[in-house]
C-alpha positions as CSV (number, residue, x, y, z in Angstrom):
1,M,0.0,0.0,0.0
2,T,1.4,3.4,-1.0
3,L,2.1,5.7,1.9
4,I,1.5,9.4,1.8
5,A,3.6,11.9,3.8
6,S,1.6,13.8,6.3
7,D,2.1,17.4,7.4
8,A,4.1,16.2,10.4
9,G,6.5,14.3,8.2
10,T,5.2,10.8,9.2
11,P,3.5,8.2,6.9
12,T,-0.3,7.9,7.1
13,D,-2.8,5.7,5.3
14,P,-4.3,7.2,2.2
15,A,-7.7,9.0,2.6
16,P,-10.7,6.8,1.6
17,A,-12.0,7.3,-1.9
18,G,-15.6,7.6,-3.1
19,P,-18.7,9.4,-1.7
20,T,-18.0,8.3,1.9
21,A,-14.7,10.2,2.0
22,A,-14.6,12.8,4.8
23,P,-14.3,16.4,3.7
24,V,-11.0,18.2,4.3
25,A,-11.2,20.5,7.3
26,T,-10.4,24.1,6.3
27,T,-8.9,24.9,9.7
28,G,-6.7,21.8,9.9
29,P,-3.0,21.3,9.1
30,V,-1.9,22.4,5.7
31,P,-1.4,19.4,3.4
32,P,2.0,19.0,1.8
33,R,0.7,19.5,-1.7
34,R,0.3,23.2,-0.8
35,L,4.0,23.6,-0.3
36,P,6.2,24.6,-3.4
37,R,7.4,21.5,-5.2
38,T,11.1,22.6,-4.8
39,L,11.0,23.0,-1.0
40,R,11.3,20.3,1.6
41,T,8.4,19.2,3.8
42,P,8.8,20.8,7.3
43,P,9.9,18.7,10.3
44,A,7.4,17.2,12.6
45,T,5.8,19.7,15.0
46,T,3.0,19.6,17.6
47,T,1.6,22.9,16.3
48,A,1.2,22.6,12.5
49,W,0.4,25.7,10.5
50,T,-3.2,26.0,9.4
51,R,-4.7,27.8,6.5
52,F,-5.8,30.6,8.9
53,D,-2.2,31.0,10.0
54,L,-1.0,31.3,6.4
55,R,-3.7,33.8,5.6
56,V,-2.3,35.9,8.5
57,I,1.1,35.7,6.8
58,T,-0.5,36.7,3.5
59,V,-2.4,39.7,4.9
60,W,0.7,40.8,6.9
61,I,3.1,40.9,3.9
62,V,0.7,42.4,1.4
63,S,-0.4,45.1,3.9
64,M,3.1,46.1,4.5
65,L,3.9,46.3,0.8
66,V,0.8,48.4,-0.2
67,T,1.0,50.7,2.8
68,Q,4.7,51.5,2.6
69,R,4.0,55.2,2.0
70,L,1.6,55.6,4.9
71,G,2.2,56.3,8.5
72,L,0.7,57.3,11.8
73,P,1.3,61.1,12.3
74,L,3.0,61.8,15.7
75,T,4.3,65.0,17.3
76,A,7.9,64.1,16.5
77,G,7.3,62.7,13.0
78,S,5.5,59.8,11.5
79,V,5.6,56.0,12.2
80,S,5.2,53.6,9.4
81,L,1.9,51.6,9.4
82,S,4.1,48.5,9.0
83,L,4.9,48.7,12.8
84,P,1.3,48.3,14.1
85,I,0.5,45.8,11.3
86,T,3.4,43.6,12.3
87,Y,2.6,43.7,16.0
88,V,-1.0,42.6,15.3
89,A,0.2,39.7,13.2
90,V,2.9,38.7,15.7
91,V,0.4,38.7,18.6
92,V,-2.0,36.5,16.6
93,L,0.7,34.0,15.7
94,L,2.1,34.0,19.2
95,V,-1.4,33.3,20.7
96,R,-1.8,30.5,18.1
97,R,1.7,29.1,19.1
98,R,3.1,29.5,15.6
99,L,5.9,31.7,16.9
100,T,8.1,31.4,19.9
101,V,10.8,33.4,21.6
102,S,14.3,32.4,20.7
103,R,16.2,32.6,24.0
104,L,19.6,33.2,22.4
105,R,18.2,36.0,20.2
106,L,16.5,37.5,23.2
107,E,19.7,37.4,25.3
108,L,21.6,39.1,22.4
109,F,18.9,41.7,22.0
110,V,18.7,42.5,25.8
111,L,22.5,42.8,25.8
112,A,22.6,45.1,22.8
113,A,19.6,47.2,23.9
114,T,21.1,47.6,27.4
115,A,24.4,48.8,25.9
116,C,22.5,51.3,23.7
117,L,20.5,52.6,26.7
118,A,23.7,52.9,28.7
119,A,25.3,55.0,25.9
120,V,22.2,57.3,25.8
121,A,22.4,57.7,29.6
122,W,26.1,58.6,29.3
123,V,25.6,61.3,26.7
124,S,22.5,62.7,28.5
125,L,24.7,63.4,31.5
126,D,26.7,65.8,29.4
127,G,23.5,67.6,28.4
128,V,23.5,66.3,24.8
129,S,20.1,66.4,23.3
130,Y,18.9,63.3,21.5
131,S,15.8,61.9,19.7
132,M,13.7,59.8,22.1
133,T,11.6,58.8,19.1
134,S,14.6,57.3,17.4
135,L,15.6,55.3,20.5
136,L,12.0,54.0,21.0
137,L,11.7,53.1,17.3
138,L,15.0,51.2,17.4
139,I,13.6,49.0,20.3
140,A,10.1,48.6,18.8
141,V,11.3,47.6,15.3
142,Y,13.7,44.8,16.6
143,V,11.7,43.3,19.5
144,P,9.9,40.9,17.0
145,W,13.3,39.8,15.7
146,T,13.7,37.8,18.8
147,L,10.9,35.4,17.6
148,R,11.2,32.4,15.3
149,S,8.8,29.7,14.0
150,T,7.9,27.1,16.6
151,D,10.1,24.0,16.4
152,G,11.9,25.5,13.3
153,D,8.9,24.7,11.1
154,T,9.6,26.1,7.7
155,T,5.9,26.2,6.5
156,G,5.5,29.9,7.4
157,L,8.8,30.9,5.7
158,V,7.9,28.9,2.6
159,H,4.5,30.6,2.4
160,A,5.9,34.1,3.2
161,A,8.5,33.7,0.3
162,N,5.7,32.8,-2.1
163,V,3.5,35.7,-1.0
164,F,6.3,38.2,-1.3
165,L,7.4,36.9,-4.7
166,H,3.9,37.0,-6.2
167,S,3.1,40.4,-4.6
168,M,6.2,41.8,-6.1
169,L,5.3,40.2,-9.4
170,V,2.1,42.3,-9.4
171,L,3.9,45.5,-8.4
172,A,6.5,44.9,-11.0
173,A,3.9,44.6,-13.7
174,V,2.3,47.8,-12.5
175,G,5.7,49.5,-12.6
176,I,6.3,48.4,-16.2
177,V,3.0,49.8,-17.3
178,Q,3.5,52.9,-15.3
179,L,6.8,53.8,-17.0
180,G,6.0,52.3,-20.4
181,S,2.8,54.3,-20.8
182,Q,4.6,57.5,-20.1
183,L,7.4,56.8,-22.6
184,V,4.9,56.0,-25.4
185,G,2.9,59.1,-24.5
186,V,-0.5,57.4,-23.7
187,W,-0.5,58.5,-20.0
188,S,0.8,61.4,-18.0
189,Y,2.1,60.7,-14.5
190,R,-0.3,61.1,-11.7
191,D,-0.1,60.0,-8.1
192,Y,-3.4,58.4,-7.6
193,L,-2.7,57.4,-4.0
194,A,-2.2,61.1,-3.1
195,D,-5.6,61.8,-4.6
196,V,-7.5,59.6,-2.1
197,V,-5.3,59.6,1.0
198,P,-4.9,62.7,3.2
199,E,-1.5,64.4,3.0
200,D,-0.7,64.1,6.7
201,L,-0.9,60.2,6.5
202,F,2.1,60.1,4.1
203,I,5.5,59.5,5.6
204,P,7.6,62.6,4.9
205,I,11.3,63.0,3.7
206,Y,11.2,60.3,1.1
207,N,11.5,61.0,-2.6
208,T,8.4,59.2,-3.9
209,N,7.9,60.9,-7.2
210,I,11.2,61.3,-9.0
211,P,11.4,62.5,-12.6
212,L,13.6,60.7,-15.1
213,L,15.5,63.9,-15.6
214,F,15.4,67.3,-13.9
215,G,12.3,69.0,-15.3
216,S,11.1,66.0,-17.1
217,S,7.3,65.2,-17.2
218,S,8.1,61.5,-17.1
219,F,8.7,59.9,-13.7
220,K,10.4,56.7,-12.5
221,A,8.1,53.8,-11.7
222,N,7.1,53.2,-8.0
223,A,4.0,51.1,-8.7
224,F,2.1,53.9,-6.9
225,V,2.4,52.3,-3.5
226,M,6.2,51.9,-3.0
227,I,7.7,54.7,-0.9
228,E,10.5,55.3,-3.5
229,P,11.5,53.9,-6.9
230,S,14.6,52.4,-5.3
231,F,12.4,50.3,-3.0
232,L,10.6,48.8,-6.0
233,S,14.0,48.1,-7.6
234,Q,15.5,46.4,-4.5
235,F,12.4,44.4,-3.7
236,C,12.1,43.2,-7.3
237,A,15.7,42.1,-7.2
238,L,15.2,40.2,-3.9
239,A,12.1,38.6,-5.5
240,V,14.2,37.5,-8.5
241,V,16.7,35.8,-6.1
242,I,13.9,34.0,-4.3
243,G,12.4,33.0,-7.7
244,L,15.7,31.5,-8.8
245,M,16.0,29.6,-5.5
246,T,12.5,28.2,-5.9
247,H,12.6,27.5,-9.6
248,V,9.7,29.7,-10.7
249,R,8.8,29.9,-14.3
250,A,11.0,32.1,-16.6
251,W,8.2,34.6,-17.4
252,K,8.0,35.6,-13.7
253,I,11.7,36.3,-13.7
254,L,11.2,38.3,-16.9
255,V,8.4,40.4,-15.3
256,L,10.4,41.0,-12.1
257,C,13.5,42.1,-14.0
258,G,11.3,44.4,-16.0
259,G,9.9,45.9,-12.8
260,L,13.4,46.4,-11.6
261,A,14.4,48.2,-14.8
262,S,11.3,50.4,-14.7
263,A,12.4,52.0,-11.4
264,V,15.6,53.2,-13.1
265,S,17.5,52.7,-9.9
266,G,21.0,51.5,-9.6
267,T,20.6,49.9,-6.1
268,G,18.3,47.2,-7.4
269,I,20.8,46.3,-10.1
270,V,23.6,46.1,-7.5
271,L,21.5,43.9,-5.3
272,L,20.6,41.6,-8.2
273,L,24.3,41.2,-9.1
274,A,25.1,40.4,-5.5
275,G,22.4,37.9,-5.3
276,V,23.4,36.2,-8.6
277,L,27.0,36.1,-7.4
278,L,26.0,34.4,-4.2
279,L,23.8,32.0,-6.2
280,L,26.8,31.1,-8.4
281,L,28.9,30.4,-5.3
282,R,26.3,28.7,-3.1
283,A,23.7,27.1,-5.3
284,P,24.7,27.2,-9.0
285,Q,22.4,24.3,-9.7
286,R,19.4,26.6,-9.2
287,I,20.1,28.6,-12.3
288,R,18.2,27.4,-15.4
289,I,18.9,28.3,-19.0
290,S,15.4,29.8,-19.3
291,H,16.1,32.1,-16.4
292,V,19.4,33.3,-18.1
293,V,17.5,33.9,-21.4
294,A,14.8,35.9,-19.5
295,A,17.3,38.1,-17.8
296,A,19.2,38.6,-21.1
297,V,16.0,39.7,-22.8
298,V,15.4,42.3,-20.1
299,V,19.0,43.6,-20.3
300,L,18.7,43.8,-24.1
301,I,15.4,45.7,-24.0
302,T,16.7,48.1,-21.4
303,L,19.9,48.8,-23.3
304,L,18.0,49.6,-26.4
305,G,15.3,51.6,-24.6
306,P,15.1,55.3,-23.8
307,T,16.2,54.7,-20.2
308,A,19.5,53.2,-21.1
309,P,21.4,56.6,-21.1
310,L,20.0,57.3,-17.6
311,L,21.2,54.0,-16.2
312,L,24.6,54.1,-17.9
313,G,25.0,57.7,-16.9
314,R,24.7,56.7,-13.2
315,T,27.8,54.5,-13.2
316,G,30.0,57.4,-12.1
317,E,27.7,58.8,-9.4
318,V,29.8,57.4,-6.6
319,S,32.5,59.9,-7.3
320,Q,30.1,62.8,-7.9
321,T,29.3,65.1,-4.9
322,N,25.6,65.4,-3.9
323,S,24.7,62.5,-6.1
324,S,22.5,59.6,-5.0
325,G,25.3,57.1,-5.3
326,N,27.7,59.3,-3.4
327,T,25.4,59.9,-0.5
328,R,24.6,56.2,-0.3
329,F,28.0,54.6,-0.7
330,V,30.6,57.2,0.2
331,T,29.3,60.0,2.3
332,P,28.0,57.9,5.3
333,Y,31.5,56.4,5.8
334,T,33.5,59.5,5.2
335,S,31.2,61.5,7.4
336,A,31.4,58.9,10.2
337,V,35.2,58.8,10.1
338,E,35.6,62.6,10.1
339,R,33.1,63.0,12.9
340,L,34.8,60.3,15.0
341,E,38.3,61.7,14.4
342,S,37.2,65.2,15.4
343,E,35.3,64.0,18.5
344,P,37.1,60.8,19.8
345,G,34.6,60.6,22.7
346,L,32.0,59.4,20.2
347,Y,33.9,56.1,20.1
348,L,32.7,55.4,23.6
349,A,29.0,56.3,23.6
350,G,28.3,58.0,20.3
351,G,26.4,61.3,20.0
352,G,22.9,60.1,20.9
353,P,20.0,58.7,18.9
354,G,19.2,60.8,15.9
355,M,22.5,62.7,15.7
356,S,23.4,61.2,12.3
357,D,20.4,62.9,10.7
358,G,21.6,65.6,8.4
359,V,25.3,64.9,8.9
360,A,27.4,65.5,5.8
361,A,31.0,65.1,4.9
362,T,31.5,68.8,4.0
363,P,29.5,72.0,4.5
364,G,26.9,72.5,1.8
365,Q,26.7,68.8,1.0
366,I,23.3,67.1,1.2
367,G,22.7,64.8,4.2
368,A,24.2,61.3,4.0
369,N,21.9,58.3,3.6
370,F,23.4,56.5,6.6
371,T,23.4,52.7,6.4
372,I,23.2,50.5,9.5
373,V,26.8,50.3,10.8
374,P,27.9,54.0,10.5
375,K,24.6,55.1,12.0
376,L,24.8,52.7,15.0
377,V,28.4,53.6,15.7
378,L,27.9,57.4,15.4
379,E,24.8,57.4,17.6
380,Y,25.6,54.7,20.2
381,G,29.4,54.2,20.1
382,L,31.6,51.2,19.1
383,L,30.6,48.9,21.8
384,A,26.8,49.3,21.7
385,G,26.7,49.7,17.9
386,G,28.8,46.6,17.5
387,L,26.6,44.5,19.8
388,F,23.5,45.6,17.9
389,T,25.1,44.8,14.6
390,L,26.0,41.4,15.9
391,F,22.4,40.9,17.0
392,L,21.1,41.8,13.5
393,L,23.5,39.6,11.7
394,F,22.8,36.7,14.0
395,C,19.0,37.0,13.4
396,L,19.5,37.2,9.6
397,L,22.0,34.3,9.2
398,D,22.0,31.8,12.0
399,G,19.9,28.7,11.5
400,V,18.1,30.1,8.5
401,P,17.1,27.2,6.1
402,W,17.7,29.2,3.0
403,R,20.8,29.5,0.9
404,V,21.7,32.8,-0.9
405,V,18.6,34.7,0.3
406,P,20.0,35.7,3.7
407,G,23.2,36.9,2.2
408,T,21.2,39.0,-0.3
409,V,19.1,40.5,2.5
410,V,22.3,41.4,4.4
411,V,23.6,43.3,1.3
412,M,20.3,45.1,1.0
413,L,20.1,46.2,4.6
414,F,23.7,46.9,5.4
415,F,24.9,48.5,2.1
416,L,22.1,49.7,-0.1
417,S,19.6,51.5,2.2
418,G,19.2,53.4,5.5
419,A,17.0,50.6,6.7
420,L,17.8,50.6,10.4
421,L,14.7,52.5,11.4
422,Q,12.5,51.5,8.4
423,P,9.9,49.0,9.7
424,Q,8.7,48.3,6.1
425,T,12.1,47.0,5.2
426,A,13.3,45.5,8.5
427,F,10.2,43.3,9.0
428,I,10.3,42.0,5.4
429,A,13.9,41.1,5.9
430,W,13.2,39.3,9.2
431,I,10.2,37.4,7.7
432,L,12.2,36.1,4.8
433,T,15.1,34.9,7.0
434,G,14.9,34.6,10.7
435,L,11.2,33.6,10.9
436,G,12.0,30.0,9.9
437,A,15.3,29.5,11.7
438,H,15.7,26.4,13.8
439,A,16.3,26.4,17.6
440,R,19.7,27.0,19.1
441,P,20.8,26.3,22.7
442,S,20.9,29.3,25.0
443,W,24.1,30.8,26.4
444,S,22.7,30.7,29.9
445,G,20.7,28.3,31.9
446,P,21.3,24.6,32.6
447,R,21.7,22.1,29.8
448,P,20.3,18.6,29.8
449,A,22.5,15.9,31.3
450,R,23.2,14.3,27.9
451,W,23.0,17.5,25.8
452,R,24.1,17.3,22.2
453,P,24.0,20.0,19.6
454,R,20.9,19.7,17.5
455,R,21.4,18.8,13.9
456,R,20.8,21.6,11.5
457,A,17.4,21.5,9.7
458,A,17.6,20.5,6.0
459,P,18.2,23.7,4.0
460,I,15.4,25.0,1.7
461,G,16.5,24.4,-1.8
């Protein structure tokens, strides 16, 4: 008799056939056939994910993507809607025992947060003003990172990856139409979201509507809901890497690459190149000829299209003062080094939360887009900033049953964006990496008498 693998990974008798067969319960465990064919069945658990749990994941990710531009107006600024959305989803999954606290992550977080609070207390004794909102947001954004899926079950991670990929597939198609219709002259750019949403609900300071050229009537694609074209570009690149790891059809890779190109942003291209390099090093068997052909078609169309001079003209931006590439890849580091050299006391406790805002390498230069490491060091010092960096890397890389994807996420967070206090980016990164990590022993507390290190879960892909 043929055996069928159950959701818990153990053999069961096949379901009876014919009119007497019992109907499938809509609230029961998810059958294996709902998992992508290229991913492994999750290990046995006592709290299997149900369709309701997976719907929570779906609503969670889609809501964060389509509300990127929206926030809750506060006295000291605006807080992204992704923050309350995430806390609601996390509470639901905690109550349903789909998420659990990782004790080792919690210990690292408490250590890093305590060091940051001590640094803030130190600078406050000198009368230095700081942003309490920045400090509270740092804590609030990364508290959920201490959680992981119960028993290392990868079902939630598998579903989250598919939801993210197909959501970005839709947004990429919208971006292609958005830019293409402007270039052929059948539509003039209009921010439809701004027509229906009150202005005070939009998160300020972001460059949402960016013309292709100064004074141009055509604008870079942002799929209407992405907070900047660069976000569309980077998220499409991340979706391409996920698609390559899960062997999606070539036309999906084609659409995602088209969405990346429609944003006319160099950061997405850099991220895609980094992801492909990691793929060649870590999982070259995942690359198919059809995927290579799809990518080549997009590259050819882009190079022959009207946006080619814009993309090629940005290759020298890193060395150009006040350019996007310079403020992203050069200014944060030169600014941090110059400030630390002029005030050596910053090495100890930093200059306080929020002090990096508006810092520039030279007078008259636009503010630097501080990435995670220079921002943490400038605001909290070497010790606290280093501990928090260690916590972030640990959550993104340790025990994650993906190849390639965690490394790509690290490149996106640490080098391509000022994502430290961006809930809409930080939570997506955590969901696609640390959410499905397997358990690790704690640094503290007694161990079992015959404790042995737990075997690593089989990697996805």
